[in-house]
KEDO-982996 format. One line per field, with one value per atom (N, C-alpha, C): x, y, z; chain. Coordinates in steps of 0.001 Angstrom, whole numbers, plus 500000, padded with zeros to 6 digits. Each point is the difference from the previous one (the first is absolute). Layout:
REM residues N
east: X / ...
north: Y / ...
up: Z / ...
vomar: A / ...
***
This chain:
REM residues 259
east: 762832 / 500541 / 501029 / 501071 / 501042 / 500629 / 499965 / 500433 / 501461 / 500700 / 501124 / 499916 / 500116 / 500226 / 500578 / 499716 / 500487 / 500541 / 499463 / 500926 / 499902 / 501094 / 500200 / 500226 / 499707 / 500257 / 500322 / 501044 / 500056 / 500786 / 498976 / 500598 / 500421 / 499485 / 501417 / 499010 / 500879 / 500139 / 500231 / 499602 / 500690 / 499425 / 501333 / 499649 / 500765 / 499650 / 500323 / 500451 / 500748 / 499988 / 500825 / 501239 / 501380 / 499162 / 498588 / 499337 / 498817 / 499722 / 499252 / 498229 / 500285 / 498357 / 500360 / 498552 / 500120 / 498880 / 500726 / 498839 / 499381 / 501310 / 498798 / 501557 / 499225 / 500670 / 499403 / 501586 / 499629 / 498800 / 499907 / 498793 / 500255 / 499370 / 500276 / 498727 / 499682 / 499675 / 499219 / 499801 / 499698 / 499621 / 500349 / 499091 / 500143 / 499237 / 499437 / 500940 / 499888 / 500136 / 498799 / 499312 / 499714 / 498186 / 500331 / 499539 / 499400 / 498838 / 500140 / 499888 / 500554 / 500171 / 499773 / 499238 / 499532 / 500436 / 501390 / 500383 / 499370 / 499076 / 498621 / 500358 / 500154 / 500217 / 499879 / 499916 / 500007 / 501143 / 500052 / 501059 / 500746 / 501352 / 501403 / 499843 / 499394 / 500392 / 500578 / 501056 / 501427 / 499556 / 498640 / 499671 / 501003 / 500057 / 501053 / 501492 / 500987 / 500791 / 500212 / 499339 / 499513 / 500087 / 499450 / 499996 / 501540 / 501007 / 501187 / 500527 / 499870 / 501317 / 500432 / 499143 / 499334 / 500833 / 500563 / 500137 / 501593 / 500309 / 500706 / 499921 / 499206 / 500016 / 500325 / 499957 / 500160 / 500761 / 501404 / 500236 / 499741 / 498712 / 500272 / 501059 / 500046 / 500739 / 500635 / 498852 / 500715 / 498455 / 500530 / 498836 / 500388 / 499610 / 500505 / 498321 / 500408 / 499301 / 500067 / 499126 / 500428 / 498860 / 500601 / 499455 / 500003 / 498987 / 500179 / 500874 / 501078 / 500857 / 501140 / 500097 / 501219 / 499919 / 500622 / 500348 / 499775 / 499401 / 500412 / 500907 / 500354 / 501397 / 501013 / 500329 / 500937 / 500232 / 498250 / 499971 / 500676 / 499980 / 500428 / 498505 / 500628 / 498064 / 499514 / 500173 / 500135 / 499342 / 500395 / 499427 / 498764 / 500558 / 498686 / 498635 / 500168 / 498850 / 499222 / 501168 / 499629 / 498805 / 500509 / 498985 / 498908 / 499365 / 499080 / 499781 / 498303 / 498928 / 499809 / 499739 / 499802 / 499256 / 498327 / 499296 / 499753 / 500116 / 499981 / 499086 / 499175 / 499009 / 500222 / 498588 / 500052 / 501001 / 500281 / 500502 / 501472 / 500153 / 501758 / 500572 / 499199 / 500469 / 500798 / 501368 / 501024 / 499567 / 499619 / 498792 / 501308 / 501299 / 500301 / 500406 / 499206 / 499836 / 499136 / 499569 / 498333 / 499940 / 498541 / 499372 / 500926 / 500404 / 500540 / 501490 / 500571 / 501453 / 499803 / 499259 / 499933 / 499859 / 499153 / 499543 / 501324 / 500861 / 500719 / 501454 / 499439 / 501170 / 501116 / 499467 / 500764 / 500368 / 499467 / 500504 / 500983 / 500310 / 500952 / 501057 / 499845 / 501314 / 500936 / 498904 / 500586 / 500505 / 500662 / 499954 / 499102 / 498577 / 499593 / 499881 / 499907 / 499813 / 499280 / 500005 / 498447 / 498814 / 500146 / 498703 / 499620 / 500294 / 499523 / 499130 / 501380 / 498867 / 498371 / 500621 / 498620 / 498891 / 500426 / 498925 / 499123 / 501701 / 499080 / 499115 / 500391 / 499149 / 498270 / 500155 / 498801 / 498892 / 500952 / 499154 / 499449 / 501355 / 498975 / 499222 / 500177 / 498646 / 498745 / 499714 / 498856 / 499858 / 500687 / 499850 / 499348 / 500504 / 499555 / 498581 / 499645 / 499172 / 499721 / 501377 / 500029 / 500288 / 499688 / 499887 / 501706 / 500493 / 501199 / 500525 / 499194 / 500150 / 500246 / 499649 / 501082 / 501787 / 500079 / 501720 / 500482 / 500000 / 500321 / 499427 / 499054 / 499888 / 500538 / 499902 / 500477 / 499288 / 500797 / 499094 / 499387 / 500068 / 498950 / 498857 / 499340 / 499122 / 499271 / 500359 / 499243 / 498839 / 499443 / 499165 / 500691 / 499713 / 500421 / 499896 / 499226 / 499862 / 500478 / 500567 / 500860 / 500994 / 500682 / 501125 / 500484 / 499145 / 500383 / 499664 / 499162 / 500517 / 501013 / 500661 / 501582 / 500951 / 499486 / 501205 / 500195 / 498756 / 499625 / 500703 / 499992 / 500793 / 500851 / 500793 / 501155 / 500966 / 499559 / 500289 / 500316 / 498996 / 500011 / 500657 / 500692 / 500728 / 500814 / 500959 / 501253 / 499517 / 498674 / 499415 / 500562 / 499884 / 500960 / 498178 / 500463 / 499244 / 499625 / 500607 / 499796 / 499209 / 498877 / 499610 / 499918 / 500535 / 499735 / 499004 / 499494 / 498367 / 500185 / 500569 / 499703 / 499024 / 498814 / 498809 / 499352 / 500282 / 500116 / 498760 / 498502 / 498367 / 499996 / 500957 / 498957 / 500130 / 500534 / 499562 / 498882 / 499525 / 498754 / 498837 / 499229 / 498498 / 499147 / 499207 / 499255 / 499972 / 499201 / 499441 / 501090 / 501102 / 501722 / 500481 / 499743 / 501090 / 499435 / 498361 / 499898 / 499966 / 499989 / 500259 / 501574 / 500970 / 501040 / 500633 / 499329 / 500566 / 499737 / 498678 / 499687 / 500800 / 500334 / 500690 / 501361 / 500930 / 501255 / 499558 / 498507 / 500110 / 499880 / 499172 / 500254 / 501535 / 500531 / 501164 / 501171 / 499904 / 500867 / 499720 / 498118 / 500102 / 500455 / 499387 / 500500 / 501643 / 500937 / 501175 / 500697 / 499258 / 500451 / 501237 / 500056 / 500715 / 500125 / 500632 / 500271 / 499469 / 499435 / 499430 / 500202 / 500490 / 499992 / 499132 / 498890 / 499702 / 499597 / 500658 / 499576 / 499091 / 499163 / 498843 / 499206 / 499405 / 499488 / 498513 / 499573 / 498754 / 498755 / 499697 / 499541 / 499085 / 499601 / 498943 / 500842 / 500900 / 500886 / 500518 / 500513 / 501175 / 498649 / 499036 / 498804 / 499614 / 500079 / 499601 / 501008 / 501709 / 500635 / 500398 / 500566 / 501135 / 499915 / 500763 / 500063 / 499960 / 500925 / 500507 / 500017 / 499904 / 500356 / 500635 / 501038 / 500622 / 499979 / 499468 / 500095 / 500746 / 500403 / 500809 / 499943 / 500767 / 499970 / 501362 / 500336 / 500938 / 501365 / 500023 / 501261 / 499781 / 498820 / 500103 / 499058 / 500138 / 498266 / 499573 / 498654 / 499597 / 499022 / 499743 / 499766 / 500022 / 499602 / 500260 / 499081 / 498530 / 499722 / 499340 / 498547 / 499089 / 498945 / 499414 / 499305 / 498884 / 499282 / 499482 / 499770 / 501333 / 500279 / 500145 / 500018 / 500184 / 498535 / 499177 / 499068 / 498609 / 500887 / 498759 / 500531 / 500769 / 500723 / 501991 / 499968 / 501187 / 500842 / 500458 / 499861 / 500981 / 500476 / 500707 / 498667 / 499921 / 499088 / 500106 / 501624 / 499957 / 499848 / 500027 / 499881 / 498392 / 499731 / 497821 / 499805 / 500259 / 499649 / 499681 / 501334 / 500342 / 499001 / 499516 / 499732 / 498251 / 499795 / 498853 / 499474 / 500653 / 499659 / 498672 / 500967 / 498788 / 498641 / 499983 / 498580 / 499090 / 501192 / 498877 / 499558 / 501127 / 499532 / 498855 / 499657 / 499477 / 498653 / 499729 / 499288 / 499098 / 500830 / 499702 / 499519 / 500622 / 498938 / 498826 / 500003 / 498770 / 499128 / 499619 / 499348 / 499890 / 500380 / 499957 / 499335 / 499959 / 498976 / 498927 / 499885 / 498330 / 499568 / 500229 / 499147 / 500147 / 500353 / 499279 / 499033
north: 135510 / 500095 / 501306 / 499351 / 501077 / 500240 / 501659 / 500606 / 499794 / 499711 / 499455 / 498479 / 500170 / 498874 / 499081 / 498462 / 499009 / 499459 / 500064 / 499842 / 501490 / 500337 / 501356 / 499348 / 499993 / 499961 / 501563 / 500454 / 501107 / 499977 / 500329 / 500470 / 498262 / 498827 / 499222 / 499610 / 499161 / 499523 / 498602 / 499427 / 498826 / 499785 / 499773 / 499702 / 498799 / 499696 / 498686 / 500622 / 498300 / 500902 / 500903 / 500286 / 500819 / 501842 / 500419 / 500417 / 500756 / 498379 / 500800 / 499962 / 498899 / 499549 / 500270 / 500744 / 500834 / 498657 / 499382 / 499745 / 500225 / 501090 / 501114 / 501153 / 501356 / 501684 / 501004 / 499944 / 501440 / 499472 / 498740 / 500077 / 500331 / 500886 / 500124 / 499547 / 498950 / 499555 / 500521 / 500576 / 499462 / 499208 / 499322 / 499083 / 500249 / 500210 / 500127 / 499300 / 499464 / 499270 / 499272 / 498287 / 499857 / 500079 / 500464 / 500564 / 498703 / 500040 / 498543 / 500921 / 499739 / 501051 / 498874 / 500218 / 499433 / 500438 / 499191 / 500201 / 500107 / 500134 / 499478 / 500464 / 499588 / 500135 / 498829 / 500610 / 498359 / 499578 / 498900 / 499528 / 500596 / 499624 / 501114 / 501667 / 500302 / 501375 / 500331 / 498553 / 500295 / 499820 / 499053 / 499980 / 499348 / 498516 / 499821 / 499978 / 500540 / 500602 / 501148 / 500591 / 500881 / 499180 / 499122 / 498984 / 499413 / 499429 / 499215 / 501281 / 501843 / 500113 / 500337 / 499528 / 500392 / 498637 / 498998 / 498613 / 500201 / 500591 / 500032 / 498616 / 499482 / 498758 / 500541 / 501254 / 501250 / 501162 / 500604 / 501303 / 500714 / 501340 / 500864 / 500806 / 499875 / 501285 / 501114 / 500475 / 501262 / 500343 / 501290 / 499885 / 499392 / 500255 / 499385 / 499336 / 498689 / 499334 / 499818 / 500925 / 499104 / 499446 / 499567 / 499396 / 501057 / 500693 / 500349 / 501072 / 500628 / 500618 / 499662 / 498644 / 499251 / 499576 / 500331 / 499790 / 499013 / 498382 / 499475 / 499637 / 500363 / 499502 / 499705 / 500470 / 499968 / 498743 / 499906 / 498368 / 498602 / 498853 / 499166 / 499646 / 498748 / 499638 / 499750 / 498655 / 498762 / 500231 / 500613 / 500611 / 500888 / 500680 / 501228 / 499236 / 498683 / 499291 / 498949 / 499634 / 499254 / 500639 / 501511 / 500746 / 500391 / 499844 / 500318 / 499090 / 499909 / 498979 / 500127 / 498796 / 500135 / 498708 / 500077 / 499693 / 500112 / 498505 / 499922 / 499790 / 499970 / 499924 / 498169 / 499323 / 498048 / 499415 / 501375 / 499464 / 499750 / 499113 / 499403 / 499358 / 499551 / 498753 / 499218 / 499737 / 499035 / 498480 / 499145 / 498502 / 499137 / 499915 / 499026 / 500474 / 500550 / 500587 / 499933 / 499304 / 500280 / 501060 / 500439 / 501011 / 500642 / 499357 / 500579 / 500858 / 499000 / 500275 / 501324 / 499958 / 501235 / 501069 / 499700 / 501906 / 499899 / 498868 / 500296 / 500266 / 500264 / 499733 / 501382 / 501647 / 501005 / 500184 / 499400 / 500223 / 498898 / 498509 / 499204 / 500695 / 500928 / 500970 / 501102 / 500176 / 501352 / 499124 / 498617 / 499349 / 499602 / 500087 / 499940 / 498491 / 499858 / 498301 / 499469 / 498449 / 499323 / 500432 / 499667 / 500742 / 500506 / 501380 / 501125 / 500224 / 499433 / 499795 / 498880 / 498691 / 499701 / 500572 / 500846 / 501053 / 500748 / 500343 / 501350 / 499595 / 498866 / 499147 / 499676 / 499985 / 499471 / 501337 / 501309 / 500879 / 500741 / 499692 / 500534 / 499409 / 498739 / 499739 / 499867 / 500248 / 500554 / 501248 / 501140 / 500885 / 500560 / 498874 / 499913 / 498825 / 499561 / 499100 / 498848 / 499491 / 498492 / 499212 / 498148 / 499456 / 499664 / 499898 / 499709 / 498653 / 499535 / 498001 / 500499 / 501193 / 500177 / 500590 / 499581 / 500562 / 498385 / 498952 / 499278 / 499507 / 500973 / 499657 / 500162 / 499554 / 500524 / 501081 / 501264 / 500663 / 499574 / 499372 / 499389 / 499165 / 499701 / 499592 / 500979 / 501667 / 501026 / 500312 / 500472 / 500839 / 501562 / 500443 / 501473 / 500821 / 500619 / 500722 / 499752 / 498524 / 499373 / 500575 / 499470 / 500416 / 501481 / 500791 / 501322 / 500565 / 499418 / 500387 / 499753 / 498746 / 499603 / 500516 / 500493 / 501305 / 501256 / 500419 / 501248 / 500010 / 498299 / 499998 / 499963 / 499867 / 499370 / 501269 / 501245 / 500874 / 500943 / 499632 / 500424 / 499848 / 498505 / 499380 / 500604 / 500732 / 500532 / 501492 / 500385 / 501171 / 500890 / 500233 / 501141 / 500943 / 501709 / 500938 / 500296 / 499618 / 500142 / 498633 / 500147 / 499019 / 500369 / 499342 / 500328 / 498576 / 500916 / 498556 / 500700 / 498384 / 500689 / 499028 / 500959 / 499385 / 498291 / 500130 / 498860 / 498992 / 500955 / 499037 / 500227 / 499772 / 500099 / 498986 / 498756 / 498463 / 499268 / 500560 / 499549 / 500215 / 499415 / 500164 / 500907 / 500943 / 501537 / 499846 / 498766 / 499219 / 499921 / 499219 / 500160 / 500773 / 500957 / 501126 / 501210 / 500584 / 500800 / 499572 / 498498 / 499499 / 500083 / 499844 / 500369 / 501158 / 501062 / 500809 / 501169 / 499530 / 500355 / 499254 / 499283 / 498992 / 500537 / 500362 / 500925 / 501568 / 501059 / 501106 / 499784 / 499147 / 499512 / 500080 / 499135 / 499976 / 500827 / 501342 / 500837 / 501142 / 500494 / 500732 / 499092 / 498456 / 499630 / 500310 / 499361 / 499908 / 501639 / 501222 / 501332 / 499574 / 499785 / 499821 / 501036 / 499821 / 501248 / 499191 / 500091 / 499288 / 500156 / 499244 / 500871 / 499047 / 499603 / 499433 / 500327 / 499077 / 500840 / 499016 / 500083 / 500067 / 500749 / 499061 / 500706 / 500244 / 499242 / 500190 / 500887 / 501040 / 501190 / 499787 / 498849 / 499733 / 499890 / 499087 / 499233 / 501243 / 500575 / 501536 / 500684 / 500644 / 500711 / 499321 / 498712 / 499337 / 499517 / 499439 / 500039 / 501476 / 500873 / 500855 / 501454 / 500389 / 501235 / 501241 / 499514 / 501180 / 499094 / 500068 / 500047 / 501058 / 499530 / 500680 / 499043 / 500774 / 499723 / 500082 / 499153 / 499555 / 499810 / 500527 / 500115 / 500413 / 498727 / 500302 / 500807 / 499276 / 500117 / 501343 / 500088 / 501297 / 500141 / 500672 / 500140 / 501311 / 499927 / 500956 / 500745 / 499331 / 500386 / 498728 / 501006 / 499229 / 500225 / 499847 / 500185 / 499148 / 500538 / 499003 / 499186 / 498908 / 500065 / 500416 / 501010 / 500991 / 500765 / 500386 / 501421 / 499590 / 498852 / 499839 / 499567 / 499308 / 499332 / 501743 / 501011 / 500528 / 501694 / 500190 / 500918 / 499435 / 500123 / 499684 / 500688 / 500825 / 500791 / 499556 / 498896 / 499223 / 499383 / 499912 / 498751 / 498529 / 499770 / 498372 / 499434 / 500748 / 500138 / 499936 / 500727 / 499873 / 499291 / 499903 / 498689 / 498869 / 499572 / 498717 / 500411 / 501170 / 499979 / 499650 / 500400 / 499802 / 498358 / 499097 / 498841 / 499579 / 499936 / 499002 / 501203 / 500904 / 500439 / 500070 / 499790 / 498766 / 498529 / 499410 / 498374 / 499775 / 501471 / 499658 / 500426 / 501126 / 500616 / 498923 / 498805 / 498724 / 498835 / 500333 / 499171 / 499972 / 501141 / 501025 / 499829 / 500213 / 499292 / 498767 / 498764 / 499135 / 499118 / 501000 / 499592 / 500573 / 501411 / 499963 / 500064 / 498628 / 499656 / 498750 / 499402 / 499091 / 500046
up: 244345 / 498958 / 499933 / 499650 / 500283 / 498694 / 500004 / 498755 / 499075 / 500790 / 499163 / 499343 / 498416 / 499181 / 500320 / 500267 / 500092 / 498135 / 498914 / 498763 / 499338 / 499636 / 499061 / 498799 / 498881 / 498466 / 499041 / 499738 / 499612 / 498800 / 498787 / 498948 / 499236 / 500346 / 499385 / 498475 / 499695 / 498575 / 498979 / 499814 / 499432 / 498132 / 499658 / 497989 / 499962 / 498900 / 499510 / 498509 / 499583 / 497984 / 500024 / 500993 / 499702 / 499765 / 500776 / 500694 / 499171 / 498759 / 498890 / 500887 / 501413 / 500472 / 501110 / 500900 / 501219 / 500718 / 500937 / 501122 / 500753 / 500512 / 501074 / 499866 / 500241 / 499018 / 500885 / 500972 / 501350 / 500429 / 500993 / 500901 / 501115 / 500705 / 501347 / 501096 / 501353 / 500765 / 501464 / 500546 / 501475 / 500530 / 500780 / 500952 / 501574 / 500758 / 500880 / 501223 / 501043 / 500751 / 500391 / 499954 / 500427 / 499126 / 498592 / 499198 / 499104 / 498828 / 499498 / 498575 / 499248 / 498308 / 498706 / 499546 / 498851 / 499131 / 498783 / 499210 / 498952 / 499089 / 499070 / 498603 / 498991 / 498410 / 498850 / 498728 / 499234 / 500103 / 499512 / 499605 / 499240 / 500523 / 498821 / 500967 / 501006 / 500345 / 501132 / 499974 / 501129 / 501507 / 500104 / 501510 / 500864 / 499246 / 500941 / 499669 / 499263 / 499630 / 501319 / 500601 / 500650 / 501933 / 499439 / 501629 / 499964 / 498670 / 500018 / 500430 / 500115 / 500778 / 501146 / 500333 / 501811 / 500969 / 499316 / 500520 / 498982 / 499243 / 498892 / 499158 / 500049 / 498861 / 498120 / 500212 / 498812 / 500467 / 499486 / 500316 / 499343 / 500660 / 498512 / 499726 / 498378 / 499524 / 500147 / 500729 / 501079 / 500710 / 500734 / 501380 / 501516 / 500377 / 501309 / 500783 / 500818 / 500504 / 501773 / 500442 / 501651 / 500824 / 501311 / 500624 / 501627 / 500635 / 500975 / 500394 / 498850 / 499506 / 499811 / 499488 / 499383 / 498644 / 499530 / 498645 / 499712 / 499565 / 499938 / 498902 / 499167 / 499276 / 500384 / 501360 / 501208 / 500323 / 500182 / 500962 / 499582 / 500918 / 499749 / 498944 / 499087 / 499300 / 500999 / 499600 / 501010 / 501653 / 500124 / 501590 / 499732 / 498726 / 500166 / 499644 / 499018 / 499582 / 501270 / 500905 / 501244 / 500966 / 500220 / 500655 / 499325 / 498521 / 499407 / 499298 / 500333 / 499588 / 499261 / 498516 / 498830 / 499751 / 499670 / 499048 / 498375 / 499822 / 498151 / 499941 / 498504 / 499065 / 500125 / 500502 / 499967 / 501059 / 501502 / 500738 / 499990 / 499026 / 499701 / 501109 / 500410 / 501492 / 499210 / 500771 / 499552 / 500029 / 499058 / 499783 / 500887 / 500307 / 500417 / 502154 / 500135 / 501468 / 500174 / 501797 / 500783 / 499674 / 501017 / 499810 / 501166 / 501587 / 500295 / 499715 / 498842 / 500007 / 499314 / 498870 / 499803 / 500294 / 500922 / 500973 / 501059 / 500325 / 501134 / 498303 / 498829 / 499496 / 500488 / 500541 / 499617 / 501722 / 500946 / 501554 / 499515 / 499560 / 499927 / 499457 / 499104 / 499433 / 500521 / 500788 / 500831 / 501608 / 500303 / 500744 / 501060 / 500270 / 501309 / 500412 / 501077 / 500711 / 499534 / 499619 / 499769 / 500463 / 501473 / 500641 / 499831 / 499839 / 499980 / 498131 / 499021 / 499035 / 500092 / 501097 / 499690 / 500846 / 500784 / 500764 / 499048 / 499228 / 499485 / 498634 / 499392 / 498808 / 500801 / 501122 / 500348 / 499980 / 501067 / 499910 / 498996 / 498520 / 498788 / 499673 / 499889 / 499977 / 500140 / 501999 / 499876 / 499355 / 499771 / 500060 / 498605 / 498483 / 499163 / 499984 / 501402 / 499986 / 498781 / 500203 / 499475 / 501630 / 499675 / 501442 / 500214 / 501219 / 500038 / 498900 / 500201 / 499687 / 498556 / 499291 / 498476 / 500228 / 501267 / 499741 / 498918 / 500507 / 498946 / 498470 / 499669 / 498709 / 498861 / 499132 / 498612 / 499522 / 498891 / 499561 / 499011 / 499370 / 498916 / 500038 / 501726 / 500247 / 500820 / 499255 / 501215 / 498662 / 499846 / 499093 / 500219 / 498662 / 499713 / 501087 / 501194 / 501078 / 500392 / 500740 / 501044 / 499656 / 498734 / 500172 / 499145 / 500452 / 500227 / 500728 / 501059 / 501408 / 500683 / 499149 / 500890 / 499594 / 498691 / 499539 / 500289 / 500670 / 501405 / 500705 / 500957 / 501393 / 499291 / 499114 / 499465 / 500381 / 499264 / 499273 / 501745 / 500783 / 501252 / 501428 / 499667 / 500958 / 500965 / 499166 / 500752 / 500195 / 500710 / 500686 / 498954 / 498602 / 499640 / 499712 / 500325 / 500031 / 498509 / 498306 / 499164 / 499796 / 499009 / 498826 / 498653 / 498901 / 498697 / 499774 / 498652 / 499880 / 498197 / 499225 / 498892 / 499462 / 499772 / 499310 / 500843 / 501414 / 500695 / 500212 / 499405 / 499797 / 499037 / 498679 / 498727 / 499309 / 500901 / 499358 / 500970 / 500414 / 501055 / 499616 / 500214 / 499060 / 500828 / 499704 / 500629 / 501292 / 500223 / 501531 / 500904 / 500200 / 500211 / 500273 / 499163 / 499534 / 501317 / 499619 / 501195 / 501566 / 499831 / 501935 / 499906 / 499409 / 499990 / 500110 / 499025 / 500159 / 501196 / 500686 / 501082 / 500825 / 500643 / 501013 / 500056 / 498635 / 500831 / 499902 / 499808 / 499844 / 502047 / 500105 / 502131 / 499884 / 500306 / 500099 / 499866 / 499167 / 499677 / 500927 / 500467 / 500963 / 501444 / 500271 / 501130 / 500442 / 498431 / 500513 / 500002 / 499153 / 499959 / 498991 / 499043 / 498619 / 499467 / 498984 / 498821 / 498966 / 499106 / 499008 / 498520 / 498845 / 498727 / 498664 / 500094 / 499184 / 498070 / 499362 / 498532 / 499584 / 498819 / 499910 / 498939 / 498430 / 499495 / 500240 / 500997 / 500422 / 500991 / 499044 / 500430 / 501684 / 500121 / 500974 / 500921 / 499784 / 501016 / 500969 / 499254 / 500203 / 501063 / 499076 / 501281 / 500816 / 500251 / 500946 / 501276 / 499800 / 500662 / 500539 / 499016 / 500457 / 500663 / 500533 / 500961 / 498604 / 499164 / 498844 / 498451 / 498899 / 499214 / 499321 / 499240 / 498607 / 499227 / 498972 / 498552 / 499270 / 499199 / 498731 / 498832 / 498874 / 498649 / 499462 / 499208 / 498605 / 501003 / 501421 / 500911 / 500418 / 500356 / 500907 / 501222 / 501130 / 500791 / 499785 / 499308 / 500008 / 500953 / 501045 / 501435 / 500747 / 501161 / 501596 / 500503 / 500692 / 500686 / 500325 / 501384 / 500722 / 499138 / 500203 / 499025 / 499758 / 501292 / 499819 / 499310 / 500127 / 499285 / 498392 / 499717 / 498778 / 499091 / 500910 / 499362 / 500274 / 500791 / 499768 / 498677 / 500429 / 498457 / 499558 / 498731 / 499406 / 499152 / 500086 / 498726 / 498444 / 500532 / 498873 / 499137 / 498756 / 499029 / 500516 / 499997 / 500405 / 500979 / 501056 / 501400 / 500277 / 499146 / 500098 / 499314 / 499455 / 499010 / 500622 / 500853 / 500642 / 501310 / 500219 / 501429 / 499811 / 498815 / 499317 / 500179 / 499608 / 499792 / 500915 / 501536 / 500973 / 500040 / 499645 / 499575 / 498954 / 498558 / 499362 / 500478 / 500498 / 500334 / 501238 / 500425 / 501131 / 499171 / 499229 / 499065 / 499429 / 499335 / 499096 / 501106 / 501221 / 500997 / 500140 / 500256 / 500263 / 498924 / 499019 / 498559 / 500294 / 500659 / 499689 / 500971 / 501315 / 500962 / 499773 / 500036 / 498852 / 499413 / 499124 / 498818 / 500537 / 501218 / 500541 / 500868
vomar: A / A / A / A / A / A / A / A / A / A / A / A / A / A / A / A / A / A / A / A / A / A / A / A / A / A / A / A / A / A / A / A / A / A / A / A / A / A / A / A / A / A / A / A / A / A / A / A / A / A / A / A / A / A / A / A / A / A / A / A / A / A / A / A / A / A / A / A / A / A / A / A / A / A / A / A / A / A / A / A / A / A / A / A / A / A / A / A / A / A / A / A / A / A / A / A / A / A / A / A / A / A / A / A / A / A / A / A / A / A / A / A / A / A / A / A / A / A / A / A / A / A / A / A / A / A / A / A / A / A / A / A / A / A / A / A / A / A / A / A / A / A / A / A / A / A / A / A / A / A / A / A / A / A / A / A / A / A / A / A / A / A / A / A / A / A / A / A / A / A / A / A / A / A / A / A / A / A / A / A / A / A / A / A / A / A / A / A / A / A / A / A / A / A / A / A / A / A / A / A / A / A / A / A / A / A / A / A / A / A / A / A / A / A / A / A / A / A / A / A / A / A / A / A / A / A / A / A / A / A / A / A / A / A / A / A / A / A / A / A / A / A / A / A / A / A / A / A / A / A / A / A / A / A / A / A / A / A / A / A / A / A / A / A / A / A / A / A / A / A / A / A / A / A / A / A / A / A / A / A / A / A / A / A / A / A / A / A / A / A / A / A / A / A / A / A / A / A / A / A / A / A / A / A / A / A / A / A / A / A / A / A / A / A / A / A / A / A / A / A / A / A / A / A / A / A / A / A / A / A / A / A / A / A / A / A / A / A / A / A / A / A / A / A / A / A / A / A / A / A / A / A / A / A / A / A / A / A / A / A / A / A / A / A / A / A / A / A / A / A / A / A / A / A / A / A / A / A / A / A / A / A / A / A / A / A / A / A / A / A / A / A / A / A / A / A / A / A / A / A / A / A / A / A / A / A / A / A / A / A / A / A / A / A / A / A / A / A / A / A / A / A / A / A / A / A / A / A / A / A / A / A / A / A / A / A / A / A / A / A / A / A / A / A / A / A / A / A / A / A / A / A / A / A / A / A / A / A / A / A / A / A / A / A / A / A / A / A / A / A / A / A / A / A / A / A / A / A / A / A / A / A / A / A / A / A / A / A / A / A / A / A / A / A / A / A / A / A / A / A / A / A / A / A / A / A / A / A / A / A / A / A / A / A / A / A / A / A / A / A / A / A / A / A / A / A / A / A / A / A / A / A / A / A / A / A / A / A / A / A / A / A / A / A / A / A / A / A / A / A / A / A / A / A / A / A / A / A / A / A / A / A / A / A / A / A / A / A / A / A / A / A / A / A / A / A / A / A / A / A / A / A / A / A / A / A / A / A / A / A / A / A / A / A / A / A / A / A / A / A / A / A / A / A / A / A / A / A / A / A / A / A / A / A / A / A / A / A / A / A / A / A / A / A / A / A / A / A / A / A / A / A / A / A / A / A / A / A / A / A / A / A / A / A / A / A / A / A / A / A / A / A / A / A / A / A / A / A / A / A / A / A / A / A / A / A / A / A / A / A / A / A / A / A / A / A / A / A / A / A / A / A / A / A / A / A / A / A / A / A / A / A / A / A / A / A / A / A / A / A / A / A / A / A / A / A / A / A / A / A / A / A / A / A / A / A / A / A / A / A / A / A / A / A / A / A / A / A / A / A / A / A / A / A / A / A / A / A / A / A / A / A / A / A / A / A / A / A / A / A / A / A / A / A / A / A / A / A / A / A / A / A / A / A / A / A / A / A / A / A / A / A / A / A / A / A / A
***
């Protein structure tokens, strides 16, 4: 893993209502190339705002955001977004397009030839473990897990190095959520991606990410490995979050022992 951060957010902030409400306040973050970072925190902590800074869906009021040393403020926004994958909660597939059309939309916008797009769609269906016959399927005919796999395929269709994920598995049932999360982590490693995933699920962050940045009230409280955060944290908010999996495990142990 290279020592040069793929993504650098430095003292970025975003306020609304004329500066009375802060979504993010002087937040900084470094994401190394090929790493998987989870942005963890409660609803309203600023996680999605931070994510949107990276592909310029939102501009910070102050501070800088850089990708490989380039300030995204000077980049062409549509071109920037086309080279960064984005996975939304609930898949957000285009309902009037087939599975193949959904997956191939970014390559088409980038001017790929039809044959190349078709080949890439088949390759991606194999990668996300969906049958190639799904090409002609309507998204409404797919299960939630299948739709999210298509959304993942769409996000990496143009071979981006960076993928942003906003609560990507939150709408799925627990079994499907675990399976699709594990499938994406395998793709992350196989394709050597740089991934930032927004989540409020502690267990999901611990199991999928290399590093976890915990946010509260628009600030980054800590950024460290799952192992470090589980073993020791001086911040009481972080310590409270990391204690939750242990409490769950203890409750499950009690239930099992009763049997």
